[in-house]
C-alpha positions as CSV (number, residue, x, y, z in Angstrom):
1,M,-16.8,35.7,9.5
2,I,-19.0,35.6,6.4
3,R,-18.2,39.2,5.6
4,R,-14.5,38.4,5.8
5,F,-14.9,35.4,3.3
6,V,-16.9,37.6,0.9
7,F,-14.2,40.3,1.1
8,F,-11.5,37.7,0.5
9,F,-13.3,36.2,-2.5
10,L,-13.8,39.6,-4.1
11,V,-10.1,40.5,-3.6
12,V,-8.9,37.2,-5.1
13,S,-11.3,37.6,-8.1
14,M,-9.9,41.0,-8.7
15,V,-6.2,40.0,-8.4
16,L,-6.2,36.7,-10.2
17,P,-6.9,36.5,-13.9
18,L,-10.5,35.8,-14.8
19,P,-9.7,32.6,-16.9
20,L,-8.8,30.9,-13.6
21,F,-12.5,30.8,-13.1
22,A,-13.5,29.8,-16.6
23,A,-15.7,26.9,-17.1
24,V,-14.2,23.4,-17.7
25,I,-15.8,21.9,-20.8
26,G,-13.9,18.8,-21.2
27,E,-10.5,17.1,-21.1
28,F,-7.7,15.6,-23.2
29,A,-8.1,12.0,-24.0
30,V,-5.1,11.8,-26.4
31,V,-2.0,14.0,-26.7
32,T,0.6,13.0,-29.2
33,G,3.7,15.1,-30.3
34,D,3.6,18.9,-30.3
35,V,0.3,20.1,-28.9
36,T,-0.2,23.5,-27.3
37,V,-3.2,25.2,-25.6
38,T,-3.2,28.9,-25.6
39,R,-5.3,30.2,-22.6
40,A,-5.5,33.9,-21.7
41,G,-2.4,34.5,-23.8
42,K,-0.3,31.9,-22.1
43,A,0.9,28.8,-23.9
44,I,0.4,25.5,-22.1
45,K,1.6,22.0,-23.0
46,P,-1.3,19.7,-22.1
47,K,-1.2,16.1,-20.9
48,V,-3.8,13.4,-21.0
49,K,-6.6,14.1,-18.5
50,D,-5.8,17.8,-18.4
51,K,-8.9,20.0,-18.5
52,V,-10.1,22.0,-21.5
53,E,-11.8,25.3,-20.8
54,A,-14.0,27.6,-22.9
55,K,-12.0,30.0,-25.0
56,D,-9.0,27.6,-25.2
57,L,-7.2,27.6,-28.6
58,I,-5.7,24.1,-29.2
59,Q,-3.0,23.8,-31.8
60,T,-1.1,20.7,-33.1
61,G,2.2,20.7,-34.9
62,K,3.7,18.5,-37.6
63,N,3.0,14.7,-37.1
64,S,1.0,15.6,-34.0
65,N,-2.6,15.0,-32.9
66,A,-4.9,15.2,-30.0
67,R,-8.5,14.3,-28.9
68,V,-10.7,16.2,-26.6
69,V,-13.8,14.7,-25.0
70,L,-16.4,17.3,-23.8
71,T,-18.5,16.9,-20.7
72,D,-21.4,15.4,-22.7
73,A,-19.1,12.8,-24.2
74,T,-18.9,14.6,-27.6
75,S,-15.4,14.0,-29.0
76,M,-13.2,16.2,-31.2
77,A,-10.0,14.8,-32.8
78,L,-7.3,17.1,-34.3
79,G,-5.0,16.1,-37.0
80,P,-1.5,17.6,-37.6
81,N,-1.1,21.3,-38.2
82,T,-4.5,22.1,-36.8
83,K,-6.1,24.9,-34.8
84,L,-9.3,24.4,-32.9
85,E,-10.8,27.2,-30.8
86,M,-13.4,26.2,-28.1
87,K,-15.4,29.4,-28.3
88,Q,-18.4,28.2,-26.2
89,F,-19.8,25.1,-24.7
90,D,-22.6,25.1,-22.2
91,I,-25.4,22.7,-21.2
92,Q,-28.5,24.1,-19.5
93,G,-31.0,21.2,-18.9
94,K,-31.8,19.7,-22.3
95,K,-30.4,22.7,-24.2
96,T,-26.8,22.5,-25.4
97,T,-24.9,25.4,-27.0
98,G,-21.6,24.6,-28.7
99,L,-19.6,27.0,-30.8
100,F,-16.1,26.0,-32.2
101,S,-13.8,27.5,-34.8
102,I,-11.4,25.7,-37.1
103,P,-9.1,28.3,-38.8
104,T,-7.0,25.6,-40.4
105,G,-6.4,21.8,-40.4
106,L,-8.3,18.6,-39.9
107,V,-10.9,17.9,-37.2
108,Q,-13.1,14.7,-36.7
109,T,-16.1,15.4,-34.6
110,N,-18.7,13.0,-33.1
111,V,-21.6,14.6,-31.2
112,A,-22.4,11.8,-28.8
113,K,-26.1,12.7,-28.0
114,A,-28.9,14.1,-30.0
115,L,-29.3,17.7,-29.0
116,G,-32.5,18.9,-27.4
117,P,-34.9,21.6,-28.5
118,G,-33.3,25.0,-28.8
119,S,-29.8,23.6,-28.9
120,K,-27.1,24.7,-31.3
121,F,-23.8,23.0,-32.2
122,E,-21.8,24.9,-34.8
123,I,-18.4,24.5,-36.4
124,Q,-17.1,27.8,-38.0
125,T,-14.3,27.9,-40.6
126,P,-13.1,30.9,-42.6
127,T,-15.5,30.0,-45.4
128,A,-18.4,28.0,-43.9
129,I,-20.6,27.1,-40.9
130,A,-21.7,23.6,-40.2
131,G,-24.6,22.8,-37.9
132,V,-25.7,19.4,-36.4
133,R,-28.0,17.8,-33.9
134,G,-26.1,14.6,-33.4
135,T,-23.8,13.1,-35.9
136,A,-20.2,12.5,-36.9
137,W,-18.2,14.1,-39.7
138,L,-14.7,15.3,-40.8
139,T,-13.9,19.0,-41.4
140,L,-10.8,19.8,-43.5
141,V,-9.7,23.5,-43.8
142,E,-6.8,24.1,-46.3
143,A,-5.3,26.6,-48.6
144,M,-6.4,26.8,-52.3
145,V,-5.6,29.1,-55.3
146,Q,-8.8,31.1,-56.1
147,A,-8.8,33.8,-58.9
148,G,-5.0,33.8,-58.9
149,A,-4.7,34.3,-55.2
150,V,-4.2,32.0,-52.3
151,G,-7.5,31.5,-50.3
152,T,-9.1,28.9,-48.1
153,K,-11.6,26.2,-48.7
154,S,-13.4,24.0,-46.3
155,T,-14.5,20.4,-47.0
156,F,-17.0,18.5,-45.0
157,Y,-17.3,14.7,-45.1
158,G,-20.4,13.2,-43.6
159,L,-19.7,10.0,-41.6
160,S,-23.0,9.5,-39.8
161,Q,-26.5,11.0,-40.1
162,S,-26.4,14.5,-41.7
163,I,-24.8,17.9,-41.3
164,F,-26.0,21.2,-42.8
165,V,-23.4,23.5,-44.4
166,F,-23.6,27.0,-45.7
167,N,-21.3,30.0,-46.6
168,P,-22.3,32.8,-44.3
169,A,-22.0,35.2,-47.2
170,L,-24.8,33.2,-48.9
171,P,-26.9,31.9,-46.0
172,A,-29.9,30.9,-48.1
173,Q,-27.9,28.2,-49.9
174,I,-27.6,25.3,-47.5
175,A,-26.2,21.9,-48.4
176,T,-27.4,18.8,-46.5
177,V,-24.6,16.4,-46.4
178,A,-25.7,12.9,-45.5
179,A,-23.3,10.1,-44.4
180,G,-20.9,9.0,-47.2
181,N,-21.0,12.4,-49.0
182,F,-19.1,15.6,-49.0
183,T,-19.2,19.2,-50.0
184,V,-16.7,22.0,-50.5
185,V,-17.0,25.6,-49.6
186,A,-14.7,28.3,-50.9
187,A,-14.8,32.0,-50.1
188,G,-17.7,33.9,-51.6
189,V,-19.5,30.9,-53.2
190,A,-22.2,28.4,-52.2
191,P,-21.3,24.9,-51.2
192,T,-20.7,22.6,-54.1
193,A,-23.2,19.9,-55.1
194,V,-23.1,17.1,-52.6
195,A,-21.5,13.9,-53.9
196,A,-20.3,10.6,-52.6
197,F,-16.8,10.6,-51.3
198,A,-14.2,7.9,-52.2
199,P,-13.6,5.7,-49.1
200,A,-9.9,5.9,-49.6
201,T,-10.0,9.7,-49.3
202,V,-11.6,9.5,-45.8
203,A,-9.4,6.6,-44.8
204,G,-6.4,8.6,-45.7
205,L,-7.6,11.7,-43.7
206,T,-8.6,9.4,-40.7
207,A,-5.1,7.9,-40.8
208,Q,-3.6,11.4,-40.1
209,L,-5.5,11.4,-36.8
210,G,-3.5,8.5,-35.6
211,A,-4.3,7.5,-32.0
212,A,-6.6,10.5,-31.7
213,A,-9.1,9.1,-34.3
214,I,-12.4,8.7,-32.5
215,P,-13.1,4.9,-31.7
216,G,-16.0,3.5,-33.7
217,V,-16.3,6.5,-36.1
218,A,-13.0,5.8,-37.9
219,G,-14.0,2.2,-38.7
220,A,-17.4,3.0,-39.9
221,A,-16.2,5.8,-42.4
222,G,-15.1,3.4,-45.1
223,A,-18.3,1.4,-45.0
224,V,-20.4,4.5,-45.2
225,G,-18.4,5.8,-48.1
226,G,-18.7,2.6,-50.0
227,A,-22.4,2.4,-49.5
228,A,-22.8,5.9,-50.7
229,A,-20.7,5.5,-53.8
230,G,-23.5,4.1,-55.9
231,T,-25.8,6.9,-55.0
232,T,-23.8,9.8,-56.4
233,G,-26.7,11.0,-58.5
234,A,-29.1,11.1,-55.6
235,A,-26.6,12.8,-53.4
236,A,-26.2,15.5,-56.0
237,G,-29.9,16.0,-56.2
238,A,-29.8,16.5,-52.4
239,G,-26.7,18.7,-52.6
240,T,-28.5,21.9,-51.9
241,A,-31.5,20.4,-50.2
242,A,-31.4,23.6,-48.4
243,G,-33.4,24.9,-45.4
244,T,-35.2,21.8,-44.4
245,A,-37.5,22.8,-41.6
246,T,-35.3,23.7,-38.6
247,V,-31.9,23.5,-40.3
248,A,-30.9,21.2,-37.5
249,G,-28.1,22.5,-35.3
250,V,-27.8,25.9,-36.9
251,G,-29.2,28.4,-34.4
252,T,-32.1,30.6,-35.2
253,G,-29.9,33.5,-34.3
254,T,-27.7,32.5,-37.2
255,I,-30.3,32.4,-39.9
256,A,-33.5,34.3,-39.9
257,V,-36.7,32.6,-40.5
258,G,-37.2,34.3,-43.8
259,V,-33.8,33.2,-45.0
260,V,-34.8,29.6,-44.1
261,A,-37.9,29.9,-46.2
262,A,-35.8,31.2,-49.1
263,A,-33.5,28.3,-48.7
264,A,-36.4,25.9,-49.2
265,V,-37.1,27.6,-52.5
266,V,-33.4,27.2,-53.5
267,A,-33.7,23.5,-52.6
268,A,-36.6,23.0,-55.0
269,V,-34.8,24.7,-57.8
270,A,-31.6,22.7,-57.1
271,A,-33.5,19.4,-57.0
272,S,-34.9,20.1,-60.5
273,T,-31.5,21.0,-62.0
274,S,-29.1,18.7,-60.2
275,K,-28.9,16.2,-63.1
276,S,-26.8,18.7,-64.9
277,D,-24.4,19.2,-62.0
278,T,-20.9,17.8,-62.3
279,T,-19.2,16.2,-59.3
280,P,-16.6,18.6,-58.0
281,T,-13.0,17.6,-57.4
282,H,-10.2,19.5,-55.6
283,T,-6.6,19.0,-54.9
284,T,-5.1,19.3,-51.5
285,T,-2.0,21.4,-50.6
286,S,-1.4,21.3,-46.9
287,H,-2.6,17.9,-45.8
288,H,-2.6,15.5,-48.7
289,S,-1.3,15.9,-52.3
290,S,-3.5,13.9,-54.6
291,T,-6.8,14.7,-56.1
292,H,-9.5,13.1,-53.9
293,H,-13.2,12.6,-53.2
């Protein structure tokens, strides 16, 4: 009898697509408008409570949004015209590994629990990697004109605690973005000096999330931005406070120990020269049209 069961299971696993056995990593809490999940090459129209699996590509259309809640209560809210790939999410005891990609669009993330030793939670964009241990922030990936050509830039707005951002082409230059501040990363260049964001900017972005905006995080964003507005100079000084100790949330496999040490040197240099930095501004093209920050 047991042999028959084992034989049957092996046959089924060979005949049916592997993704049917993929790990469930969360579920949809909000689905509004045109939302699609691509799973093993097949397009699926999700509903609230539908499961999310590793390797899923979630895409929203115009005037559409969605919110996913992972198995550890971490939430990710997608704005309109956004793509979010759930590359990996795994919990083994106190160790959490999360790897996500945002090719384009707006995503609000709230890591619900402080990650344990050896954990990694990374957001990848075409121009940057952001790592955390437990915090909330906004990621905006949009088109920009760079050297006469259309490229991509990634903007990170800290909403709670801190995130650590770097361009994988320049891994030694890491920006520490505390709550109420932002940094911008374009192709081939280091993150801009960290500066306080305008509360109205984040409020406008959060509004695009609609009902998908993460409860509690959206309301706190304006207060955080307002409190940080008077500390722009200090934020700029911390702008490339690179490579602090563990570079929380950025896995040791991503940045070698020697690179982290180099980042600390960059931080010292940046701190001594930050007074001459100018606060960066940028204009949006695909999500909002006015100069912001």
